[in-house]
C-alpha positions as CSV (number, residue, x, y, z in Angstrom):
1,M,17.1,-3.0,-0.1
2,R,15.2,-0.3,-2.0
3,V,11.9,0.5,-0.2
4,Q,9.1,2.8,-1.2
5,T,6.9,4.0,1.6
6,I,3.5,5.3,0.7
7,L,1.3,7.5,3.0
8,A,-2.4,8.0,2.4
9,H,-3.7,10.5,4.9
10,P,-4.6,14.2,4.3
11,L,-3.4,15.5,7.6
12,P,0.4,15.9,8.1
13,D,0.0,15.8,11.9
14,S,-2.1,12.6,11.8
15,F,-1.1,9.3,13.6
16,A,-0.7,7.7,10.1
17,A,1.8,10.4,9.3
18,A,3.7,9.6,12.5
19,V,3.7,5.9,11.6
20,H,5.0,6.8,8.1
21,R,7.8,8.9,9.6
22,T,8.7,6.1,12.0
23,A,8.8,3.5,9.2
24,A,10.9,5.6,6.8
25,D,13.3,6.7,9.5
26,T,13.7,3.1,10.9
27,L,14.3,1.7,7.4
28,R,17.0,4.3,6.7
29,D,18.6,3.6,10.0
30,A,18.7,0.0,9.1
31,G,20.7,0.8,5.9
32,H,17.9,0.6,3.3
33,E,17.4,3.1,0.5
34,V,14.0,4.8,1.0
35,A,11.8,6.7,-1.4
36,E,8.9,8.4,0.4
37,T,5.6,9.0,-1.3
38,D,2.8,11.1,0.3
39,L,-0.1,10.7,-2.1
40,Y,-2.1,13.7,-0.7
41,A,0.9,16.0,-0.5
42,Q,1.8,15.4,-4.1
43,G,-1.8,16.0,-5.2
44,F,-2.3,12.5,-6.7
45,E,-5.5,12.2,-8.6
46,P,-7.0,8.8,-7.7
47,A,-9.8,8.5,-10.2
48,L,-9.2,6.4,-13.3
49,T,-9.8,8.6,-16.3
50,A,-12.1,7.8,-19.1
51,A,-9.2,7.5,-21.5
52,E,-7.4,5.1,-19.1
53,R,-10.4,2.9,-18.7
54,A,-11.1,2.8,-22.4
55,A,-7.5,1.7,-23.1
56,Y,-7.4,-0.8,-20.1
57,H,-7.3,-3.9,-22.3
58,R,-5.1,-2.6,-25.1
59,P,-1.5,-3.8,-25.3
60,D,-0.3,-0.2,-25.5
61,Y,-1.9,1.1,-22.2
62,D,-0.4,4.5,-21.5
63,T,0.8,5.2,-17.9
64,T,2.4,8.6,-18.8
65,A,0.2,10.5,-16.4
66,V,1.5,8.4,-13.4
67,A,5.0,7.8,-14.8
68,P,6.9,8.9,-11.6
69,L,4.9,6.5,-9.5
70,V,5.3,3.7,-12.0
71,E,9.1,4.3,-12.0
72,R,9.2,4.1,-8.2
73,L,7.1,0.9,-8.1
74,R,9.4,-0.8,-10.6
75,W,12.5,0.5,-8.7
76,A,11.4,-0.9,-5.3
77,D,12.3,-4.2,-3.7
78,A,9.7,-3.5,-1.0
79,L,6.6,-1.4,-0.4
80,V,5.4,-0.1,2.9
81,L,1.8,1.2,2.8
82,V,0.6,3.4,5.6
83,Y,-3.1,4.4,5.8
84,P,-6.1,4.3,8.1
85,H,-9.2,2.3,7.4
86,W,-12.4,4.3,6.9
87,W,-15.5,2.2,6.6
88,F,-13.4,-0.9,6.8
89,D,-11.4,-0.1,3.7
90,M,-8.4,1.9,2.5
91,P,-8.9,5.7,1.7
92,A,-10.0,6.4,-1.9
93,I,-6.6,7.9,-2.8
94,M,-4.9,4.6,-1.9
95,K,-7.4,2.6,-3.9
96,G,-6.8,5.0,-6.8
97,Y,-3.1,4.4,-6.5
98,F,-3.7,0.7,-7.2
99,D,-6.3,1.5,-10.0
100,R,-4.0,3.8,-11.8
101,V,-0.4,2.7,-11.0
102,W,-0.7,-1.0,-10.7
103,A,-1.8,-0.9,-14.3
104,P,-1.7,-3.2,-17.3
105,G,1.9,-3.6,-18.5
106,V,3.2,-2.4,-15.1
107,A,1.8,-4.7,-12.4
108,F,0.3,-7.4,-14.7
109,R,-0.4,-8.4,-18.2
110,H,-3.8,-9.5,-19.4
111,D,-4.2,-13.0,-20.7
112,P,-5.3,-12.6,-24.4
113,A,-7.4,-15.7,-24.0
114,G,-9.3,-14.1,-21.1
115,G,-7.8,-16.2,-18.3
116,T,-6.0,-15.1,-15.2
117,I,-3.7,-12.1,-15.3
118,R,0.1,-12.6,-15.6
119,P,2.1,-11.0,-12.7
120,L,4.8,-8.5,-13.6
121,L,5.9,-7.2,-10.2
122,T,8.6,-9.8,-9.8
123,N,10.9,-7.1,-8.3
124,L,8.8,-6.9,-5.1
125,R,10.1,-9.1,-2.2
126,H,8.0,-7.5,0.5
127,V,4.7,-5.6,0.8
128,A,4.0,-4.3,4.3
129,V,0.8,-2.6,5.6
130,L,0.8,-0.4,8.7
131,T,-2.8,0.7,9.3
132,S,-5.5,1.5,11.9
133,F,-9.2,0.9,12.4
134,G,-11.5,3.0,14.5
135,S,-13.4,-0.1,15.5
136,P,-12.3,-3.0,17.8
137,W,-10.5,-5.9,16.3
138,W,-13.4,-8.4,16.8
139,I,-15.7,-6.4,14.5
140,N,-13.2,-6.6,11.7
141,A,-12.0,-10.2,12.4
142,L,-15.2,-12.0,13.6
143,G,-17.9,-9.9,12.0
144,L,-16.3,-9.1,8.6
145,R,-13.4,-11.6,8.4
146,H,-10.7,-9.0,7.5
147,P,-12.0,-8.0,4.1
148,S,-9.5,-5.4,3.2
149,R,-6.5,-7.6,4.3
150,R,-7.8,-10.5,2.2
151,I,-8.4,-8.4,-0.9
152,L,-5.0,-6.8,-0.7
153,R,-3.0,-9.9,0.2
154,V,-4.7,-12.3,-2.2
155,G,-6.4,-10.2,-4.9
156,V,-3.8,-7.5,-5.4
157,V,-0.4,-8.5,-4.1
158,G,-1.0,-12.2,-4.7
159,A,-2.0,-11.6,-8.3
160,C,0.6,-9.1,-9.3
161,A,3.6,-9.8,-7.0
162,P,3.2,-13.4,-6.0
163,K,6.8,-13.7,-4.7
164,A,6.4,-10.9,-2.2
165,R,6.0,-11.6,1.5
166,F,2.9,-9.9,2.8
167,H,3.2,-8.2,6.3
168,W,0.2,-6.6,8.2
169,R,0.1,-4.6,11.4
170,A,-3.1,-2.9,12.5
171,L,-4.0,-0.7,15.5
172,Y,-7.6,-1.5,16.3
173,D,-10.0,0.7,18.3
174,M,-8.1,3.8,17.2
175,D,-11.0,6.0,18.3
176,R,-10.3,5.0,21.9
177,S,-6.6,4.8,21.7
178,T,-4.3,6.3,24.3
179,P,-0.8,7.8,24.1
180,D,0.5,4.5,25.5
181,T,-1.3,2.3,22.9
182,R,-0.1,4.5,20.1
183,A,3.4,4.5,21.4
184,R,3.4,0.7,21.6
185,F,2.1,0.5,18.0
186,L,4.9,2.8,16.8
187,A,7.5,0.6,18.6
188,A,6.0,-2.5,17.0
189,A,6.0,-0.9,13.5
190,A,9.6,0.1,14.0
191,A,10.5,-3.5,15.0
192,D,8.7,-4.7,11.8
193,M,10.7,-2.4,9.7
194,R,14.0,-3.6,11.3
195,R,13.0,-7.2,10.4
196,L,12.0,-6.3,6.8
197,G,14.3,-7.9,4.3
């Protein structure tokens, strides 16, 4: 299987970077073809430009500025997204990846009649998220009802890649994590990657 892993963390020695390395290495060891993407390291610009927004509903929407990422998205059978949650949401650079790369003509097609969008990412069989939260699980689950997971699973992946199986693994209470809890998470993430596909 062809898998694109995407890291969204500015520090190369972060726990997210360690999770990303574990995921990519495990996938390769399992025989998958892996393309690694580090959004910060490659200097990805997350802000939708004025020209991109102005052309968003035109049939000839231009993705030239993000062409390598579009090519990788179309190439992949699976995506593995690795990022922390800050203020209960993905980092701005990851949100910008969806804004700019999961674009019209790439991830979906607008309905000319103004109805629901038409999905185009029929190549994706799996989308996995490996993430962390500074807060305990119950704040996100009971207090907020997992907003970012619901938005990504239903509003983004569900709308653009409805055939993809959605996988989620989160380390909660990261601010008080220990070497043992982090090691257990890395082992669980590796097991998830071995089961992927």
